[in-house]
C-alpha positions as CSV (number, residue, x, y, z in Angstrom):
1,Q,91.8,104.8,121.1
2,V,94.9,103.4,119.3
3,Q,97.6,105.0,117.2
4,P,99.2,102.6,114.7
5,V,102.8,103.0,113.6
6,E,103.8,102.0,110.0
7,S,107.2,100.9,108.9
8,G,108.9,99.2,105.9
9,G,108.6,101.9,103.3
10,G,111.4,102.8,100.9
11,S,112.5,103.3,97.3
12,V,112.5,100.4,94.9
13,Q,112.5,99.7,91.2
14,A,109.4,98.6,89.3
15,G,108.9,94.8,89.6
16,D,110.5,94.7,93.1
17,S,108.8,93.9,96.4
18,L,108.3,95.5,99.8
19,R,106.7,94.4,103.0
20,L,105.0,97.1,105.1
21,S,104.2,96.5,108.8
22,C,101.8,98.2,111.2
23,T,101.9,97.8,114.9
24,T,99.8,99.1,117.8
25,S,100.4,97.9,121.3
26,G,97.5,97.4,123.8
27,R,94.7,95.1,124.8
28,T,92.4,96.1,121.9
29,F,94.5,95.3,118.8
30,S,92.8,91.9,118.2
31,S,89.3,93.5,118.4
32,Y,90.1,95.8,115.4
33,A,89.7,95.3,111.7
34,W,92.7,96.8,109.9
35,A,93.2,98.3,106.5
36,W,95.9,100.0,104.3
37,F,95.2,103.2,102.4
38,R,97.5,105.2,100.2
39,Q,97.7,108.8,99.0
40,A,99.9,110.1,96.1
41,P,100.7,113.8,95.8
42,G,97.7,115.8,94.5
43,K,95.5,112.7,94.7
44,E,92.7,111.6,96.9
45,R,93.3,109.0,99.6
46,E,92.7,105.5,98.1
47,F,91.7,102.2,99.7
48,V,94.2,99.4,99.2
49,A,93.4,96.4,101.3
50,A,91.6,95.4,104.5
51,I,91.4,92.4,106.9
52,T,88.8,91.4,109.5
53,W,89.6,91.1,113.2
54,S,89.9,87.3,112.8
55,G,92.2,87.5,109.8
56,L,89.9,85.1,107.9
57,T,88.5,87.6,105.4
58,T,90.3,90.1,103.2
59,H,89.3,92.7,100.7
60,Y,91.5,94.4,98.0
61,A,91.3,97.3,95.6
62,D,91.1,96.1,92.0
63,S,94.4,97.9,91.3
64,V,96.4,95.6,93.7
65,K,94.6,92.3,93.4
66,G,97.0,89.5,92.7
67,R,100.0,91.6,93.7
68,F,99.4,92.7,97.3
69,T,98.6,90.5,100.3
70,I,97.4,91.8,103.7
71,S,97.8,89.6,106.8
72,R,97.8,90.0,110.6
73,D,99.3,88.4,113.6
74,N,97.2,89.2,116.7
75,A,99.8,87.6,119.0
76,K,102.3,90.2,117.8
77,D,99.8,93.1,117.4
78,T,100.9,93.5,113.8
79,V,99.3,93.8,110.4
80,N,101.4,93.5,107.3
81,L,101.1,94.4,103.6
82,E,103.2,92.3,101.2
83,M,103.6,94.2,98.0
84,N,104.9,92.4,94.9
85,S,105.4,93.3,91.3
86,L,105.4,97.0,92.2
87,K,104.6,99.6,89.6
88,A,105.3,103.3,89.4
89,E,101.6,104.0,90.0
90,D,102.0,102.4,93.5
91,T,104.1,105.3,94.6
92,A,102.4,106.9,97.6
93,V,102.3,107.4,101.3
94,Y,100.8,104.3,102.8
95,Y,98.6,104.5,105.9
96,C,97.5,101.8,108.4
97,V,94.1,102.3,109.8
98,G,91.8,100.4,112.1
99,K,88.2,100.3,113.2
100,I,85.8,98.3,115.4
101,G,82.5,97.3,113.7
102,G,81.3,97.7,110.2
103,P,82.1,95.6,107.2
104,I,85.7,95.8,105.8
105,T,84.1,96.4,102.4
106,N,83.0,99.8,103.6
107,T,85.9,102.0,102.8
108,H,84.5,105.2,104.4
109,D,84.3,104.4,108.2
110,W,87.9,103.7,109.1
111,N,89.0,106.0,112.0
112,Q,92.2,105.0,113.8
113,W,95.0,106.3,111.5
114,G,98.7,106.0,111.6
115,Q,101.2,108.6,110.3
116,G,102.1,106.8,107.1
117,T,105.2,105.4,105.4
118,Q,106.5,106.5,102.0
119,V,106.8,104.0,99.2
120,T,108.5,105.2,96.0
121,V,108.7,103.0,92.9
122,S,110.9,104.0,90.0
123,S,110.3,102.8,86.5
């Protein structure tokens, strides 16, 4: 139904920050919950963070709590991931994905995937 587009990836040093953005135009953006996943080479895709359609509730993987912040602006059809205190283990392709229905704590039913943006953190 929608095809999100990620941007903001790049190469940084450990301890630095990046802000990823995800945008999907259309009438239905505000109806979707949104999440960020990531996948490193040879690794399984991993949940990072999620936010409800209202933006009032968020959920984070333990590995990024206190460092990453997910937010959304329905007026701009945009969801963001602010990444601080980056570590080498954060290196991965980051994907934006949405869904309608289901709790954001369920990490297995996301279905509207973007193409991903590369984040590389050097130590």
